[in-house]
RONU-753197 format. One record per residue (C-alpha): residue number from 1; residue in one letter; x negated, y, z negated. Coordinates in nm, 4 decimals. Layout:
<atoms>
+-----+--------+----------+----------+----------+
| num | residu |        X |        Y |        Z |
+-----+--------+----------+----------+----------+
| NUM |      A |        X |        Y |        Z |
...
+-----+--------+----------+----------+----------+
</atoms>
This chain:
<atoms>
+-----+--------+----------+----------+----------+
| num | residu |        X |        Y |        Z |
+-----+--------+----------+----------+----------+
|   1 |      X |  -6.5675 |  13.1056 | -10.9703 |
|   2 |      X |  -6.2409 |  13.0286 | -10.7989 |
|   3 |      X |  -6.2038 |  13.0766 | -10.4247 |
|   4 |      X |  -5.8517 |  13.0990 | -10.2849 |
|   5 |      X |  -5.8558 |  13.0055 |  -9.9175 |
|   6 |      X |  -5.6910 |  12.8185 |  -9.6310 |
|   7 |      X |  -5.9151 |  12.5832 |  -9.4252 |
|   8 |      X |  -5.7827 |  12.7054 |  -9.0874 |
|   9 |      X |  -5.8232 |  13.0732 |  -9.1729 |
|  10 |      X |  -6.1193 |  13.2200 |  -8.9840 |
|  11 |      X |  -6.1998 |  13.4585 |  -9.2671 |
|  12 |      X |  -6.1818 |  13.1744 |  -9.5193 |
|  13 |      X |  -6.4201 |  12.9725 |  -9.3034 |
|  14 |      X |  -6.6561 |  13.2680 |  -9.2834 |
|  15 |      X |  -6.6707 |  13.3022 |  -9.6620 |
|  16 |      X |  -6.7078 |  12.9283 |  -9.7226 |
|  17 |      X |  -6.9948 |  12.9116 |  -9.4739 |
|  18 |      X |  -7.1671 |  13.1754 |  -9.6854 |
|  19 |      X |  -7.1137 |  12.9712 | -10.0039 |
|  20 |      X |  -7.2750 |  12.6707 |  -9.8356 |
|  21 |      X |  -7.5604 |  12.8805 |  -9.6948 |
|  22 |      X |  -7.6253 |  13.0304 | -10.0383 |
|  23 |      X |  -7.5898 |  12.6879 | -10.2045 |
|  24 |      X |  -7.3475 |  12.8372 | -10.4567 |
|  25 |      X |  -7.0770 |  12.6208 | -10.6112 |
|  26 |      X |  -6.7157 |  12.7361 | -10.6327 |
|  27 |      X |  -6.3830 |  12.5972 | -10.7519 |
|  28 |      X |  -6.1634 |  12.5575 | -10.4414 |
|  29 |      X |  -5.8049 |  12.6823 | -10.4620 |
|  30 |      X |  -5.6391 |  12.5816 | -10.1360 |
|  31 |      X |  -5.3427 |  12.7940 | -10.0306 |
|  32 |      X |  -5.1291 |  12.6495 |  -9.7511 |
|  33 |      X |  -5.0329 |  12.9686 |  -9.5742 |
|  34 |      X |  -4.7560 |  12.7991 |  -9.3762 |
|  35 |      X |  -4.5813 |  12.6927 |  -9.6971 |
|  36 |      X |  -4.3416 |  12.9684 |  -9.8076 |
|  37 |      X |  -4.3413 |  12.8647 | -10.1740 |
|  38 |      X |  -4.7215 |  12.8602 | -10.1888 |
|  39 |      X |  -4.7420 |  13.2018 | -10.0237 |
|  40 |      X |  -4.4923 |  13.3408 | -10.2731 |
|  41 |      X |  -4.6823 |  13.1968 | -10.5699 |
|  42 |      X |  -5.0117 |  13.3277 | -10.4339 |
|  43 |      X |  -4.8702 |  13.6810 | -10.4079 |
|  44 |      X |  -4.8281 |  13.6722 | -10.7846 |
|  45 |      X |  -5.2066 |  13.6400 | -10.7993 |
|  46 |      X |  -5.2891 |  13.8725 | -10.5101 |
|  47 |      X |  -4.9968 |  14.0863 | -10.3871 |
|  48 |      X |  -5.1449 |  14.1395 | -10.0390 |
|  49 |      X |  -5.1342 |  13.7630 |  -9.9898 |
|  50 |      X |  -5.4525 |  13.7526 |  -9.7822 |
|  51 |      X |  -5.7275 |  13.4936 |  -9.8025 |
|  52 |      X |  -6.0029 |  13.4513 |  -9.8998 |
|  53 |      X |  -6.0013 |  13.5818 | -10.2547 |
|  54 |      X |  -6.2789 |  13.5191 | -10.5059 |
|  55 |      X |  -6.1976 |  13.5363 | -10.8769 |
|  56 |      X |  -6.4947 |  13.5555 | -11.1112 |
|  57 |      X |  -6.5019 |  13.3842 | -11.4523 |
|  58 |      X |  -6.4190 |  13.7163 | -11.6210 |
|  59 |      X |  -6.1075 |  13.7528 | -11.4032 |
|  60 |      X |  -6.2465 |  14.0180 | -11.1684 |
|  61 |      X |  -6.1045 |  13.9760 | -10.8164 |
|  62 |      X |  -6.3102 |  14.0158 | -10.4996 |
|  63 |      X |  -6.1065 |  14.0066 | -10.1746 |
|  64 |      X |  -6.2229 |  14.0289 |  -9.8119 |
|  65 |      X |  -6.4766 |  13.7897 |  -9.6615 |
|  66 |      X |  -6.7541 |  14.0448 |  -9.6012 |
|  67 |      X |  -6.7281 |  14.1794 |  -9.9554 |
|  68 |      X |  -6.7357 |  13.8268 | -10.0973 |
|  69 |      X |  -7.0526 |  13.7582 |  -9.8986 |
|  70 |      X |  -7.2050 |  14.0850 | -10.0206 |
|  71 |      X |  -7.1371 |  13.9699 | -10.3762 |
|  72 |      X |  -7.2945 |  13.6289 | -10.3188 |
|  73 |      X |  -7.6011 |  13.7721 | -10.1510 |
|  74 |      X |  -7.6669 |  14.0298 | -10.4234 |
|  75 |      X |  -7.6005 |  13.7995 | -10.7208 |
|  76 |      X |  -7.7606 |  13.4730 | -10.6108 |
|  77 |      X |  -8.1199 |  13.4254 | -10.4970 |
|  78 |      X |  -8.0649 |  13.0699 | -10.3737 |
|  79 |      X |  -8.0311 |  12.9536 | -10.0142 |
|  80 |      X |  -8.0144 |  13.1739 |  -9.7069 |
|  81 |      X |  -8.0547 |  13.5487 |  -9.7306 |
|  82 |      X |  -7.7456 |  13.6692 |  -9.5424 |
|  83 |      X |  -7.8054 |  14.0466 |  -9.5569 |
|  84 |      X |  -8.1681 |  14.1554 |  -9.5197 |
|  85 |      X |  -8.3418 |  14.3761 |  -9.7741 |
|  86 |      X |  -8.4690 |  14.6021 |  -9.4961 |
|  87 |      X |  -8.2233 |  14.8912 |  -9.4732 |
|  88 |      X |  -8.2074 |  14.9164 |  -9.0948 |
|  89 |      X |  -8.1770 |  14.5388 |  -9.0493 |
|  90 |      X |  -7.9056 |  14.5297 |  -9.3159 |
|  91 |      X |  -7.7159 |  14.8023 |  -9.1320 |
|  92 |      X |  -7.7405 |  14.6014 |  -8.8078 |
|  93 |      X |  -7.6038 |  14.2926 |  -8.9802 |
|  94 |      X |  -7.3118 |  14.4851 |  -9.1270 |
|  95 |      X |  -7.2381 |  14.6472 |  -8.7904 |
|  96 |      X |  -7.2463 |  14.3166 |  -8.6013 |
|  97 |      X |  -7.0328 |  14.1585 |  -8.8728 |
|  98 |      X |  -6.7729 |  14.4306 |  -8.8112 |
|  99 |      X |  -6.7899 |  14.3779 |  -8.4332 |
| 100 |      X |  -6.7422 |  14.0031 |  -8.4726 |
| 101 |      X |  -6.4534 |  14.0490 |  -8.7160 |
| 102 |      X |  -6.2627 |  14.3366 |  -8.5596 |
| 103 |      X |  -6.3185 |  14.2858 |  -8.1873 |
| 104 |      X |  -6.3873 |  13.9140 |  -8.1464 |
| 105 |      X |  -6.2156 |  13.7334 |  -8.4320 |
| 106 |      X |  -5.9040 |  13.9476 |  -8.4603 |
| 107 |      X |  -5.8527 |  13.9399 |  -8.0832 |
| 108 |      X |  -5.8917 |  13.5613 |  -8.0704 |
| 109 |      X |  -5.6464 |  13.5207 |  -8.3596 |
| 110 |      X |  -5.3980 |  13.7452 |  -8.1750 |
| 111 |      X |  -5.4201 |  13.5115 |  -7.8748 |
| 112 |      X |  -5.3700 |  13.2148 |  -8.1076 |
| 113 |      X |  -5.0539 |  13.3596 |  -8.2608 |
| 114 |      X |  -4.9207 |  13.4518 |  -7.9174 |
| 115 |      X |  -4.9847 |  13.0965 |  -7.7917 |
| 116 |      X |  -4.7558 |  12.9591 |  -8.0623 |
| 117 |      X |  -4.4602 |  13.1562 |  -7.9268 |
| 118 |      X |  -4.2332 |  13.0363 |  -7.6453 |
| 119 |      X |  -4.3738 |  13.1639 |  -7.3181 |
| 120 |      X |  -4.0846 |  13.4026 |  -7.2572 |
| 121 |      X |  -4.1415 |  13.5664 |  -7.5976 |
| 122 |      X |  -4.5117 |  13.6365 |  -7.5579 |
| 123 |      X |  -4.6354 |  13.9952 |  -7.5362 |
| 124 |      X |  -4.8338 |  13.9877 |  -7.2126 |
| 125 |      X |  -4.9588 |  14.3450 |  -7.2525 |
| 126 |      X |  -5.0964 |  14.2581 |  -7.5972 |
| 127 |      X |  -5.2536 |  13.9397 |  -7.4605 |
| 128 |      X |  -5.4202 |  14.1239 |  -7.1712 |
| 129 |      X |  -5.5519 |  14.3974 |  -7.4006 |
| 130 |      X |  -5.7111 |  14.1467 |  -7.6362 |
| 131 |      X |  -5.8553 |  13.9367 |  -7.3546 |
| 132 |      X |  -6.0216 |  14.2499 |  -7.2195 |
| 133 |      X |  -6.1633 |  14.3252 |  -7.5655 |
| 134 |      X |  -6.2990 |  13.9708 |  -7.5977 |
| 135 |      X |  -6.4551 |  13.9925 |  -7.2533 |
| 136 |      X |  -6.6316 |  14.3142 |  -7.3556 |
| 137 |      X |  -6.7765 |  14.1417 |  -7.6623 |
| 138 |      X |  -6.8758 |  13.8423 |  -7.4498 |
| 139 |      X |  -7.0722 |  14.0635 |  -7.2110 |
| 140 |      X |  -7.2630 |  14.2104 |  -7.5036 |
| 141 |      X |  -7.3245 |  13.8670 |  -7.6578 |
| 142 |      X |  -7.4408 |  13.7105 |  -7.3317 |
| 143 |      X |  -7.7019 |  13.9830 |  -7.2891 |
| 144 |      X |  -7.8024 |  13.9716 |  -7.6560 |
| 145 |      X |  -7.8527 |  13.5958 |  -7.6709 |
| 146 |      X |  -8.0723 |  13.5942 |  -7.3644 |
| 147 |      X |  -8.3566 |  13.6736 |  -7.6066 |
| 148 |      X |  -8.2141 |  13.6384 |  -7.9585 |
| 149 |      X |  -8.1500 |  13.3211 |  -8.1566 |
| 150 |      X |  -7.8942 |  13.4633 |  -8.3984 |
| 151 |      X |  -7.6564 |  13.7580 |  -8.4059 |
| 152 |      X |  -7.9192 |  13.9928 |  -8.5462 |
| 153 |      X |  -8.2440 |  13.8399 |  -8.4274 |
| 154 |      X |  -8.4367 |  13.5410 |  -8.5546 |
| 155 |      X |  -8.2615 |  13.4943 |  -8.8904 |
| 156 |      X |  -7.9136 |  13.3577 |  -8.9612 |
| 157 |      X |  -7.6984 |  13.6204 |  -9.1335 |
| 158 |      X |  -7.3511 |  13.7255 |  -9.2420 |
| 159 |      X |  -7.2819 |  13.8246 |  -8.8802 |
| 160 |      X |  -7.3240 |  13.4623 |  -8.7732 |
| 161 |      X |  -7.0835 |  13.3496 |  -9.0456 |
| 162 |      X |  -6.8335 |  13.5862 |  -8.8836 |
| 163 |      X |  -6.8959 |  13.4613 |  -8.5295 |
| 164 |      X |  -6.8673 |  13.0855 |  -8.5841 |
| 165 |      X |  -6.4953 |  13.0556 |  -8.6750 |
| 166 |      X |  -6.3936 |  13.2970 |  -8.4003 |
| 167 |      X |  -6.5891 |  13.1104 |  -8.1317 |
| 168 |      X |  -6.4397 |  12.7787 |  -8.2465 |
| 169 |      X |  -6.0875 |  12.8973 |  -8.1571 |
| 170 |      X |  -6.2137 |  13.0985 |  -7.8594 |
| 171 |      X |  -6.3363 |  12.7832 |  -7.6833 |
| 172 |      X |  -5.9752 |  12.7058 |  -7.5893 |
| 173 |      X |  -5.8116 |  13.0488 |  -7.5960 |
| 174 |      X |  -6.0832 |  13.2587 |  -7.4317 |
| 175 |      X |  -6.3379 |  13.0099 |  -7.2946 |
| 176 |      X |  -6.6961 |  13.1247 |  -7.2543 |
| 177 |      X |  -6.7704 |  12.8841 |  -6.9691 |
| 178 |      X |  -7.0178 |  13.0387 |  -6.7303 |
| 179 |      X |  -7.1879 |  13.2261 |  -7.0117 |
| 180 |      X |  -7.4814 |  12.9965 |  -7.0891 |
| 181 |      X |  -7.6341 |  13.2134 |  -7.3590 |
| 182 |      X |  -7.3113 |  13.2195 |  -7.5619 |
| 183 |      X |  -7.2714 |  12.8457 |  -7.5066 |
| 184 |      X |  -7.6228 |  12.7870 |  -7.6420 |
| 185 |      X |  -7.5473 |  13.0129 |  -7.9391 |
| 186 |      X |  -7.2291 |  12.8164 |  -8.0110 |
| 187 |      X |  -7.4254 |  12.4906 |  -8.0078 |
| 188 |      X |  -7.6645 |  12.6356 |  -8.2643 |
| 189 |      X |  -7.3723 |  12.7451 |  -8.4803 |
| 190 |      X |  -7.1912 |  12.4116 |  -8.4719 |
| 191 |      X |  -7.5173 |  12.2325 |  -8.5594 |
| 192 |      X |  -7.5482 |  12.4410 |  -8.8769 |
| 193 |      X |  -7.4707 |  12.2228 |  -9.1841 |
| 194 |      X |  -7.2661 |  12.5053 |  -9.3379 |
| 195 |      X |  -7.0396 |  12.5143 |  -9.0342 |
| 196 |      X |  -7.0155 |  12.1362 |  -9.0114 |
| 197 |      X |  -6.8779 |  12.1261 |  -9.3677 |
| 198 |      X |  -6.6190 |  12.3924 |  -9.2814 |
| 199 |      X |  -6.5175 |  12.2107 |  -8.9625 |
| 200 |      X |  -6.4872 |  11.8780 |  -9.1444 |
| 201 |      X |  -6.2471 |  12.0243 |  -9.4001 |
| 202 |      X |  -6.0435 |  12.2045 |  -9.1338 |
| 203 |      X |  -6.0062 |  11.9029 |  -8.9024 |
| 204 |      X |  -5.7131 |  11.7239 |  -9.0736 |
| 205 |      X |  -5.5226 |  12.0520 |  -9.1170 |
| 206 |      X |  -5.5764 |  12.1362 |  -8.7514 |
| 207 |      X |  -5.4596 |  11.7893 |  -8.6452 |
| 208 |      X |  -5.1465 |  11.8212 |  -8.8600 |
| 209 |      X |  -5.0662 |  12.1628 |  -8.7164 |
| 210 |      X |  -5.1047 |  12.0345 |  -8.3597 |
| 211 |      X |  -4.8864 |  11.7358 |  -8.4429 |
| 212 |      X |  -4.6101 |  11.9587 |  -8.5755 |
| 213 |      X |  -4.6332 |  12.1823 |  -8.2673 |
| 214 |      X |  -4.5914 |  11.8796 |  -8.0401 |
| 215 |      X |  -4.2694 |  11.7666 |  -8.2094 |
+-----+--------+----------+----------+----------+
</atoms>
């Protein structure tokens, strides 16, 4: 299986965490999204140009991080079960995965993109709207993690794969200082071997991006 991804992409990180949790091997196909020629070549493979994208040995293409994880969890019995067999628990995992993707991750990424712009070109209304959305999610998470270990209870799941990359960027863009339960959850996430592997691969790309921004 070939996985097309970019190490700094939150959705790529989410999918790769799942591969590591499931202990499933893949052939990495790194796409540097900031390189115009690479983006153009990748669109010949996948016209939408989004990552991650999983291509099976028979050529079948599976886009979207949650759908890739669904495939891994239903086709491989190894490693961590990321979506429970129990129907109601599975629904909770899928719902929390959507919350973490659509209301936490996407809002954090919006703040990231806005931070790259000159200050006088930033959309303050957009920034305020997404900060408010993040704060709403934080209030829910702080209450939830007062008693729960992971996003959907006592077991690590797809929803936690979705939360980890978003909280990594959120530490600087929308800090969760003063929210001890989220801070404790983040420490559990960053101690997870699957996340440590993702962070290790992303580190040199992140350093290079920060170096270019400082020039």
